[in-house]
KEKE-3310 file (N, C-alpha, C; in steps of 0.2 Angstrom, whole numbers, plus 5000, padded with zeros to 4 digits):
npx = (5004:5004:5008:4997:4986:4987:4984:4971:4965:4966:4958:4946:4944:4944:4932:4923:4924:4920:4907:4900:4900:4894:4881:4876:4875:4865:4854:4853:4849:4836:4830:4830:4823:4807:4801:4808:4805:4791:4790:4788:4800:4808:4806:4811:4825:4827:4826:4837:4848:4848:4850:4863:4870:4869:4876:4888:4892:4892:4895:4906:4916:4918:4923:4935:4942:4943:4951:4963:4966:4966:4957:4942:4932:4924:4913:4903:4889:4888:4894:4885:4874:4879:4882:4869:4863:4872:4868:4854:4855:4862:4853:4842:4848:4850:4837:4831:4837:4832:4818:4819:4823:4811:4802:4808:4805:4791:4789:4794:4788:4775:4771:4760:4751:4759:4759:4747:4750:4761:4761:4764:4759:4760:4774:4778:4772:4780:4793:4790:4788:4801:4808:4802:4806:4820:4822:4819:4829:4841:4834:4831:4844:4849:4841:4845:4858:4868:4876:4890:4907:4917:4932:4938:4933:4935:4925:4909:4897:4886:4889:4895:4901:4900:4903:4894:4883:4885:4879:4866:4868:4874:4863:4855:4863:4864:4850:4848:4856:4851:4838:4840:4852:4852:4839:4836:4845:4840:4828:4833:4839:4828:4819:4827:4832:4820:4817:4828:4825:4813:4817:4826:4818:4810:4821:4824:4812:4813:4825:4821:4812:4820:4829:4821:4817:4830:4832:4822:4826:4835:4844:4851:4865:4880:4887:4877:4869:4879:4879:4867:4867:4877:4870:4860:4868:4873:4861:4857:4867:4866:4856:4860:4872:4868:4860:4869:4878:4870:4867:4880:4888:4881:4884:4898:4901:4894:4894:4907:4908:4897:4899:4911:4906:4898:4907:4915:4908:4912:4922:4934:4940:4951:4951:4960:4963:4965:4958:4945:4943:4944:4934:4923:4925:4923:4909:4905:4908:4898:4889:4895:4895:4882:4875:4880:4876:4862:4857:4865:4870:4859:4848:4839:4844:4857:4853:4847:4859:4866:4858:4858:4872:4873:4864:4872:4883:4878:4873:4885:4891:4882:4884:4897:4897:4889:4897:4907:4900:4897:4910:4914:4905:4907:4912:4927:4935:4944:4960)
npy = (4994:5011:5028:5036:5027:5025:5037:5039:5029:5033:5045:5039:5032:5043:5049:5040:5039:5052:5053:5042:5046:5059:5057:5048:5056:5065:5056:5053:5066:5067:5057:5062:5074:5079:5090:5092:5080:5081:5089:5091:5090:5082:5069:5068:5071:5060:5050:5053:5052:5039:5032:5037:5032:5018:5017:5021:5010:4999:5001:5010:5003:4992:4998:5003:4991:4987:4997:4995:4981:4980:4973:4963:4965:4956:4941:4937:4938:4946:4957:4961:4964:4975:4984:4986:4992:5003:5010:5012:5020:5031:5037:5039:5048:5060:5063:5065:5076:5085:5084:5090:5103:5107:5107:5118:5128:5128:5132:5145:5152:5150:5154:5155:5145:5134:5123:5117:5113:5105:5092:5079:5067:5071:5072:5059:5053:5059:5054:5040:5040:5044:5032:5022:5028:5028:5014:5009:5009:5002:4989:4986:4986:4975:4965:4965:4961:4970:4974:4974:4972:4986:4990:5003:5012:5005:4999:4991:4993:5000:4992:4985:4971:4965:4968:4969:4974:4987:4999:4999:4999:5011:5020:5017:5021:5035:5038:5035:5044:5056:5056:5056:5063:5075:5078:5081:5091:5101:5103:5108:5120:5127:5128:5133:5145:5152:5153:5161:5173:5177:5179:5189:5199:5201:5205:5218:5225:5225:5232:5245:5249:5249:5259:5270:5271:5274:5286:5294:5293:5304:5306:5295:5285:5285:5272:5263:5265:5260:5247:5243:5244:5235:5224:5223:5221:5208:5201:5201:5193:5181:5172:5170:5164:5152:5145:5144:5135:5124:5120:5121:5111:5099:5099:5099:5087:5076:5079:5077:5063:5059:5065:5058:5045:5047:5051:5040:5031:5034:5027:5033:5040:5039:5036:5039:5027:5032:5044:5040:5033:5043:5052:5044:5044:5057:5057:5049:5058:5066:5060:5062:5076:5080:5079:5091:5101:5101:5098:5098:5111:5119:5128:5121:5108:5110:5114:5103:5094:5100:5098:5084:5082:5089:5080:5069:5073:5077:5064:5057:5065:5063:5049:5049:5056:5048:5036:5042:5045:5032:5027:5035:5032:5019:5007:5006:4992:4987:4979)
npz = (5000:4995:4998:4994:4995:5009:5013:5009:5015:5028:5027:5026:5038:5047:5042:5045:5059:5063:5057:5063:5077:5077:5070:5079:5090:5086:5085:5099:5103:5097:5104:5116:5117:5117:5111:5099:5092:5090:5079:5061:5053:5060:5057:5044:5047:5055:5046:5037:5046:5051:5039:5036:5047:5044:5032:5037:5046:5037:5023:5022:5030:5022:5010:5015:5018:5005:4999:5007:5005:4991:4983:4981:4996:5002:5001:4986:4988:5000:4995:4985:4992:5000:4989:4985:4996:4996:4984:4987:4999:4996:4986:4995:5004:4997:4992:5005:5009:4999:5003:5016:5012:5005:5016:5023:5014:5014:5027:5027:5017:5019:5033:5042:5039:5040:5050:5046:5033:5034:5042:5053:5047:5034:5032:5035:5024:5014:5017:5015:5001:4997:5001:4992:4980:4981:4982:4970:4959:4964:4966:4952:4947:4954:4949:4936:4937:4940:4951:4962:4965:4962:4955:4953:4962:4973:4980:4984:4973:4960:4945:4929:4921:4909:4892:4881:4887:4889:4883:4888:4902:4903:4899:4910:4921:4918:4919:4933:4940:4935:4941:4954:4959:4951:4951:4965:4967:4959:4966:4978:4974:4969:4980:4991:4985:4983:4997:5001:4994:5000:5013:5011:5008:5019:5027:5022:5025:5039:5040:5035:5045:5056:5052:5052:5065:5071:5065:5072:5085:5090:5100:5102:5107:5098:5098:5100:5088:5079:5082:5079:5065:5061:5065:5056:5044:5047:5048:5035:5029:5035:5031:5018:5020:5026:5016:5006:5012:5013:4999:4994:5001:4997:4983:4984:4990:4983:4969:4963:4963:4956:4943:4940:4939:4927:4918:4917:4909:4896:4884:4880:4890:4903:4920:4935:4948:4961:4961:4959:4971:4980:4976:4980:4993:4996:4993:5004:5014:5016:5024:5036:5037:5037:5050:5056:5047:5046:5059:5072:5074:5076:5087:5095:5095:5100:5113:5118:5117:5128:5139:5139:5142:5154:5162:5162:5169:5181:5186:5187:5197:5208:5209:5213:5225:5232:5233:5241:5253:5257:5260:5270:5279:5283:5296:5304:5309:5323:5323)
capx = (5000:5008:5006:4991:4982:4987:4980:4964:4962:4966:4953:4940:4944:4942:4925:4919:4923:4915:4900:4897:4899:4889:4875:4873:4873:4858:4849:4852:4845:4829:4827:4829:4819:4800:4799:4810:4801:4784:4790:4788:4807:4811:4805:4817:4831:4828:4827:4843:4853:4848:4854:4870:4873:4869:4881:4895:4894:4892:4898:4912:4921:4920:4927:4941:4945:4944:4957:4969:4968:4966:4953:4935:4933:4919:4910:4899:4882:4888:4896:4879:4870:4882:4880:4861:4863:4875:4864:4848:4856:4864:4847:4838:4851:4849:4830:4829:4839:4827:4812:4821:4822:4804:4800:4810:4801:4784:4789:4796:4784:4768:4772:4754:4748:4764:4757:4742:4752:4766:4759:4768:4757:4762:4781:4778:4771:4786:4798:4788:4790:4809:4810:4800:4810:4827:4822:4817:4835:4845:4830:4832:4851:4849:4838:4850:4865:4873:4878:4896:4913:4920:4939:4940:4931:4937:4919:4903:4892:4884:4895:4893:4907:4899:4904:4888:4878:4888:4875:4860:4871:4875:4857:4853:4867:4862:4843:4848:4859:4846:4832:4843:4857:4850:4832:4837:4849:4835:4823:4837:4840:4822:4816:4831:4832:4814:4818:4832:4821:4808:4821:4829:4812:4809:4826:4823:4807:4816:4830:4817:4809:4826:4832:4816:4818:4836:4831:4818:4830:4841:4849:4854:4872:4883:4889:4871:4868:4883:4877:4860:4869:4880:4866:4857:4872:4874:4855:4857:4872:4865:4852:4864:4877:4865:4858:4876:4881:4866:4868:4887:4890:4878:4888:4905:4901:4891:4895:4913:4907:4892:4903:4916:4902:4896:4913:4918:4905:4915:4928:4940:4943:4954:4951:4964:4960:4965:4953:4939:4942:4943:4927:4919:4926:4919:4902:4904:4909:4891:4886:4899:4893:4874:4873:4881:4873:4855:4855:4868:4871:4853:4847:4836:4849:4862:4850:4847:4865:4868:4854:4861:4878:4871:4862:4877:4888:4875:4873:4892:4892:4878:4887:4903:4895:4886:4903:4911:4896:4898:4916:4914:4900:4910:4915:4933:4935:4951:4963)
capy = (5000:5016:5034:5038:5022:5026:5044:5038:5025:5038:5049:5035:5031:5049:5051:5035:5041:5058:5051:5038:5050:5065:5054:5045:5062:5067:5051:5055:5072:5065:5053:5065:5080:5078:5095:5091:5074:5083:5093:5086:5089:5077:5063:5069:5071:5053:5046:5054:5050:5032:5030:5039:5027:5012:5018:5021:5004:4994:5002:5013:4998:4987:5002:5004:4985:4986:5001:4992:4974:4981:4968:4963:4964:4951:4937:4940:4939:4951:4963:4963:4967:4981:4988:4987:4997:5009:5014:5015:5025:5037:5041:5041:5054:5065:5064:5067:5083:5088:5085:5096:5110:5108:5109:5125:5132:5129:5136:5152:5155:5150:5153:5155:5139:5129:5117:5113:5110:5100:5088:5073:5062:5073:5071:5052:5051:5061:5049:5034:5041:5043:5025:5019:5030:5025:5007:5007:5008:4996:4983:4985:4984:4968:4960:4965:4959:4976:4976:4971:4976:4991:4991:5010:5015:5000:4998:4987:4998:4999:4990:4980:4968:4963:4973:4969:4978:4994:5005:4998:5001:5019:5023:5016:5025:5042:5039:5035:5050:5061:5056:5056:5069:5081:5080:5083:5097:5106:5105:5112:5127:5131:5130:5138:5152:5156:5155:5167:5179:5179:5181:5196:5204:5203:5209:5225:5228:5226:5237:5251:5250:5250:5266:5275:5271:5277:5294:5297:5293:5308:5307:5289:5285:5282:5265:5259:5265:5256:5240:5241:5244:5229:5218:5223:5217:5201:5198:5200:5188:5175:5168:5168:5159:5145:5142:5142:5129:5118:5119:5120:5104:5094:5099:5097:5079:5072:5081:5074:5056:5058:5067:5053:5039:5048:5051:5033:5028:5035:5023:5037:5044:5035:5039:5036:5024:5036:5049:5036:5032:5050:5054:5040:5046:5064:5056:5047:5063:5069:5057:5066:5083:5081:5081:5098:5106:5100:5097:5100:5118:5122:5130:5116:5102:5112:5114:5096:5092:5103:5094:5077:5083:5090:5074:5064:5076:5076:5057:5056:5069:5060:5043:5050:5058:5042:5032:5045:5044:5025:5026:5039:5028:5012:5006:5003:4988:4987:4972)
capz = (5000:4994:5002:4992:4998:5016:5015:5007:5021:5034:5026:5027:5045:5050:5040:5049:5066:5064:5055:5069:5083:5076:5069:5086:5095:5083:5088:5106:5104:5095:5109:5123:5116:5114:5107:5092:5089:5088:5073:5055:5050:5064:5053:5038:5050:5058:5040:5035:5051:5051:5033:5037:5052:5041:5028:5041:5048:5032:5017:5023:5032:5016:5006:5018:5017:4998:4998:5010:5002:4984:4980:4984:5003:5005:4996:4981:4991:5004:4991:4981:4997:5001:4983:4985:5001:4994:4979:4990:5004:4992:4984:5001:5007:4992:4993:5011:5009:4996:5008:5021:5009:5004:5023:5025:5009:5016:5034:5026:5012:5022:5040:5046:5038:5040:5054:5043:5027:5035:5048:5054:5042:5027:5032:5034:5016:5010:5019:5012:4994:4996:5001:4986:4975:4982:4981:4963:4955:4966:4964:4945:4946:4957:4944:4930:4940:4939:4958:4963:4967:4957:4957:4952:4968:4979:4984:4981:4970:4953:4940:4924:4918:4902:4887:4877:4891:4890:4882:4893:4908:4902:4900:4917:4925:4917:4922:4940:4943:4934:4945:4961:4961:4947:4954:4972:4966:4956:4971:4983:4971:4968:4986:4995:4982:4985:5004:5001:4991:5005:5019:5010:5008:5026:5030:5019:5029:5046:5039:5034:5052:5060:5050:5054:5072:5072:5064:5077:5091:5088:5105:5104:5108:5092:5098:5099:5081:5075:5083:5075:5058:5061:5066:5049:5040:5049:5046:5028:5027:5039:5026:5012:5022:5027:5010:5002:5015:5011:4992:4993:5004:4993:4977:4985:4992:4978:4962:4960:4962:4950:4937:4938:4936:4920:4913:4917:4904:4890:4883:4878:4895:4908:4926:4939:4953:4967:4960:4960:4978:4983:4974:4984:5000:4996:4994:5011:5019:5017:5031:5042:5038:5038:5057:5058:5043:5047:5066:5078:5074:5077:5094:5099:5096:5105:5120:5119:5119:5134:5144:5140:5145:5161:5165:5163:5174:5187:5188:5189:5203:5213:5211:5217:5232:5236:5235:5246:5259:5259:5262:5277:5284:5285:5302:5304:5315:5325:5322)
cpx = (5004:5005:4999:4985:4981:4983:4973:4961:4961:4960:4946:4939:4941:4934:4921:4918:4919:4908:4897:4895:4894:4882:4872:4871:4866:4853:4847:4847:4837:4826:4825:4824:4812:4798:4802:4806:4794:4784:4791:4795:4810:4811:4811:4824:4833:4830:4835:4849:4853:4852:4861:4874:4874:4875:4888:4897:4894:4896:4905:4918:4923:4924:4934:4945:4947:4951:4963:4971:4968:4962:4946:4935:4929:4917:4905:4892:4883:4890:4889:4874:4873:4881:4873:4860:4866:4871:4857:4850:4858:4858:4843:4841:4849:4841:4828:4831:4834:4820:4813:4820:4815:4800:4801:4806:4794:4784:4790:4791:4776:4768:4766:4751:4753:4762:4751:4744:4757:4765:4764:4766:4760:4770:4782:4777:4777:4792:4796:4790:4798:4811:4808:4805:4817:4827:4822:4824:4839:4841:4831:4839:4852:4846:4842:4857:4870:4875:4884:4901:4916:4927:4941:4938:4932:4931:4914:4898:4889:4890:4892:4900:4906:4899:4898:4882:4880:4883:4869:4862:4872:4869:4854:4856:4865:4855:4844:4851:4855:4840:4834:4846:4854:4843:4832:4841:4844:4830:4827:4837:4833:4819:4821:4832:4826:4814:4822:4829:4816:4812:4824:4824:4810:4814:4826:4817:4809:4821:4826:4815:4814:4829:4827:4816:4824:4835:4827:4821:4836:4846:4852:4862:4875:4885:4883:4869:4872:4881:4871:4862:4873:4876:4862:4861:4873:4867:4855:4862:4870:4861:4856:4869:4874:4864:4864:4879:4877:4867:4876:4890:4887:4882:4895:4906:4899:4893:4902:4912:4902:4895:4908:4912:4900:4902:4916:4914:4908:4921:4934:4943:4945:4954:4956:4961:4960:4960:4946:4938:4941:4936:4922:4919:4923:4911:4900:4904:4903:4888:4889:4897:4886:4872:4874:4877:4866:4853:4859:4870:4865:4852:4844:4840:4855:4860:4850:4853:4868:4864:4856:4867:4877:4869:4867:4882:4884:4874:4880:4893:4888:4881:4893:4902:4892:4892:4906:4907:4897:4904:4917:4910:4902:4913:4922:4935:4943:4954:4965)
cpy = (5006:5022:5036:5034:5023:5032:5043:5034:5029:5042:5045:5034:5037:5051:5046:5037:5047:5057:5047:5042:5055:5062:5051:5050:5064:5063:5052:5061:5071:5061:5057:5071:5078:5084:5095:5085:5076:5087:5089:5085:5084:5070:5063:5068:5063:5049:5047:5052:5042:5029:5032:5034:5020:5012:5018:5014:4998:4995:5005:5008:4993:4991:5002:4997:4984:4991:4998:4985:4975:4975:4968:4961:4958:4946:4940:4942:4945:4958:4965:4966:4974:4986:4990:4993:5004:5013:5016:5020:5031:5041:5043:5047:5060:5068:5067:5075:5088:5089:5090:5103:5112:5110:5116:5130:5134:5133:5143:5156:5155:5149:5152:5148:5133:5122:5113:5110:5105:5097:5082:5067:5064:5071:5063:5050:5053:5056:5042:5034:5041:5036:5021:5021:5028:5018:5005:5005:5002:4989:4981:4983:4977:4963:4960:4963:4964:4979:4971:4975:4980:4993:4999:5013:5011:4999:4994:4992:4996:4997:4985:4978:4965:4968:4974:4973:4985:5000:5004:5001:5009:5022:5022:5020:5033:5043:5039:5041:5056:5062:5055:5062:5075:5083:5083:5090:5103:5108:5109:5119:5130:5133:5135:5145:5156:5158:5161:5174:5182:5182:5188:5201:5206:5207:5217:5228:5230:5232:5244:5253:5252:5257:5271:5276:5275:5285:5297:5298:5297:5308:5300:5289:5282:5275:5260:5259:5261:5249:5238:5240:5237:5223:5218:5219:5210:5197:5196:5194:5181:5170:5166:5163:5152:5142:5140:5136:5123:5116:5117:5113:5098:5094:5096:5089:5075:5073:5077:5066:5055:5060:5061:5047:5040:5048:5044:5029:5029:5030:5026:5040:5039:5039:5035:5033:5028:5041:5046:5035:5038:5053:5050:5042:5053:5062:5053:5052:5067:5066:5060:5073:5085:5083:5088:5103:5106:5100:5100:5107:5122:5123:5124:5110:5104:5112:5107:5092:5094:5099:5087:5077:5084:5084:5069:5066:5075:5069:5055:5059:5065:5053:5044:5052:5052:5037:5035:5045:5037:5024:5029:5035:5021:5012:5003:4999:4987:4980:4970)
cpz = (5000:4999:5000:4995:5005:5017:5014:5013:5027:5034:5028:5034:5049:5048:5044:5056:5067:5062:5061:5075:5082:5074:5075:5090:5092:5085:5095:5107:5102:5101:5115:5122:5113:5110:5100:5089:5087:5082:5067:5053:5054:5060:5047:5041:5053:5052:5038:5040:5051:5045:5033:5042:5048:5036:5031:5043:5043:5026:5018:5025:5026:5011:5008:5017:5010:4996:5001:5006:4994:4980:4983:4991:5006:4999:4991:4984:4995:5000:4987:4986:4999:4995:4983:4990:4999:4989:4983:4995:5001:4990:4990:5004:5003:4993:4999:5012:5005:5000:5013:5018:5007:5011:5025:5020:5012:5023:5032:5022:5015:5029:5044:5045:5038:5044:5050:5036:5028:5042:5048:5049:5035:5027:5032:5027:5012:5011:5015:5004:4993:4997:4995:4980:4975:4981:4974:4959:4958:4965:4957:4944:4949:4952:4938:4931:4938:4946:4959:4965:4961:4959:4957:4959:4974:4983:4981:4979:4964:4949:4935:4921:4911:4897:4883:4880:4892:4889:4886:4900:4908:4903:4907:4922:4925:4920:4930:4943:4941:4939:4953:4962:4957:4950:4960:4971:4964:4962:4976:4980:4971:4975:4990:4992:4983:4993:5005:4999:4997:5011:5017:5010:5015:5030:5028:5024:5036:5045:5039:5041:5056:5059:5052:5061:5074:5071:5069:5083:5090:5094:5107:5103:5101:5092:5097:5091:5077:5076:5079:5067:5057:5061:5059:5044:5041:5047:5039:5026:5030:5034:5020:5014:5023:5021:5006:5005:5013:5004:4991:4996:5000:4986:4978:4986:4986:4971:4959:4958:4956:4943:4935:4936:4929:4916:4912:4911:4897:4890:4881:4884:4901:4915:4931:4945:4960:4967:4961:4967:4982:4982:4979:4991:5001:4997:5001:5016:5020:5023:5037:5043:5039:5045:5059:5054:5045:5054:5071:5079:5076:5085:5098:5100:5101:5112:5122:5121:5126:5140:5145:5144:5153:5165:5167:5169:5181:5190:5191:5196:5209:5214:5215:5224:5236:5238:5241:5253:5261:5263:5269:5282:5286:5292:5301:5310:5317:5324:5329)
residu = (UNK:UNK:UNK:UNK:UNK:UNK:UNK:UNK:UNK:UNK:UNK:UNK:UNK:UNK:UNK:UNK:UNK:UNK:UNK:UNK:UNK:UNK:UNK:UNK:UNK:UNK:UNK:UNK:UNK:UNK:UNK:UNK:UNK:UNK:UNK:UNK:UNK:UNK:UNK:UNK:UNK:UNK:UNK:UNK:UNK:UNK:UNK:UNK:UNK:UNK:UNK:UNK:UNK:UNK:UNK:UNK:UNK:UNK:UNK:UNK:UNK:UNK:UNK:UNK:UNK:UNK:UNK:UNK:UNK:UNK:UNK:UNK:UNK:UNK:UNK:UNK:UNK:UNK:UNK:UNK:UNK:UNK:UNK:UNK:UNK:UNK:UNK:UNK:UNK:UNK:UNK:UNK:UNK:UNK:UNK:UNK:UNK:UNK:UNK:UNK:UNK:UNK:UNK:UNK:UNK:UNK:UNK:UNK:UNK:UNK:UNK:UNK:UNK:UNK:UNK:UNK:UNK:UNK:UNK:UNK:UNK:UNK:UNK:UNK:UNK:UNK:UNK:UNK:UNK:UNK:UNK:UNK:UNK:UNK:UNK:UNK:UNK:UNK:UNK:UNK:UNK:UNK:UNK:UNK:UNK:UNK:UNK:UNK:UNK:UNK:UNK:UNK:UNK:UNK:UNK:UNK:UNK:UNK:UNK:UNK:UNK:UNK:UNK:UNK:UNK:UNK:UNK:UNK:UNK:UNK:UNK:UNK:UNK:UNK:UNK:UNK:UNK:UNK:UNK:UNK:UNK:UNK:UNK:UNK:UNK:UNK:UNK:UNK:UNK:UNK:UNK:UNK:UNK:UNK:UNK:UNK:UNK:UNK:UNK:UNK:UNK:UNK:UNK:UNK:UNK:UNK:UNK:UNK:UNK:UNK:UNK:UNK:UNK:UNK:UNK:UNK:UNK:UNK:UNK:UNK:UNK:UNK:UNK:UNK:UNK:UNK:UNK:UNK:UNK:UNK:UNK:UNK:UNK:UNK:UNK:UNK:UNK:UNK:UNK:UNK:UNK:UNK:UNK:UNK:UNK:UNK:UNK:UNK:UNK:UNK:UNK:UNK:UNK:UNK:UNK:UNK:UNK:UNK:UNK:UNK:UNK:UNK:UNK:UNK:UNK:UNK:UNK:UNK:UNK:UNK:UNK:UNK:UNK:UNK:UNK:UNK:UNK:UNK:UNK:UNK:UNK:UNK:UNK:UNK:UNK:UNK:UNK:UNK:UNK:UNK:UNK:UNK:UNK:UNK:UNK:UNK:UNK:UNK:UNK:UNK:UNK:UNK:UNK:UNK:UNK:UNK:UNK:UNK:UNK:UNK:UNK:UNK:UNK:UNK:UNK:UNK:UNK:UNK:UNK:UNK:UNK:UNK:UNK:UNK:UNK:UNK:UNK:UNK:UNK:UNK:UNK:UNK:UNK:UNK:UNK)
# end
């Protein structure tokens, strides 16, 4: 194993560790906070988190073994199962992000009727659709024997070893990425750009009211006026930064792998094996970044994490005090 392979293996190990810890923490927050569970986005987050954890404990270790051993890491049946999961979980992850963007769009554009438009039942129907959509392509690939170990990506995924099926496999691959990656990307752009437009409109209204108030308060201290103007600037940048993060992480993680899969279909282009594995690692890194992008940086999840940490610390303190009390209460018998 050369230095490139060692670096890719280290990247996979780091991604696995961050993904496992962060997604497990999101699950703990969901279990701990009834307020989060009552909201419709909790179903999308739960679906996304469970998929990320399954990918972390099944697909990432097999890819790591493939990188280290430079061959198929498991038997044919296990590899086909892993390839089925890889295709299903990738599609489910993309569609879950699209569902979260639709939820944000409804919340911002229709704030007064949001609870009526996005109930838990509606969220459950959307999750059910993502599952059916995500199951369609791996099921078809399994029936056509297009699941197995792909040496370019050192992982069990979509592949075809028969040259006579090259055109059919190319059409299938193009349709798969169009109805998973491209569809989700279009939904993300349409919904979040609409959210950004509405957010900027409200920011302008708030800015007008703030400036009118500052004009009326002629005796206001200059430092207070400066803080108000700085808050206006931060308010305008906050929505843009969040939406750029949502769309940017989606593109950064999935686009290299999808483009590589499409370019691979051309017989005139040669792709290096290290780039193939790196693009796969970038796709896996979405499982590690999702908990921070969609959950842990939000106020409710941060509060839930603090509550969980306080409970753990208080239990340890009570336990240590109990042990101290027992030790002081013991009778020391003379010898």
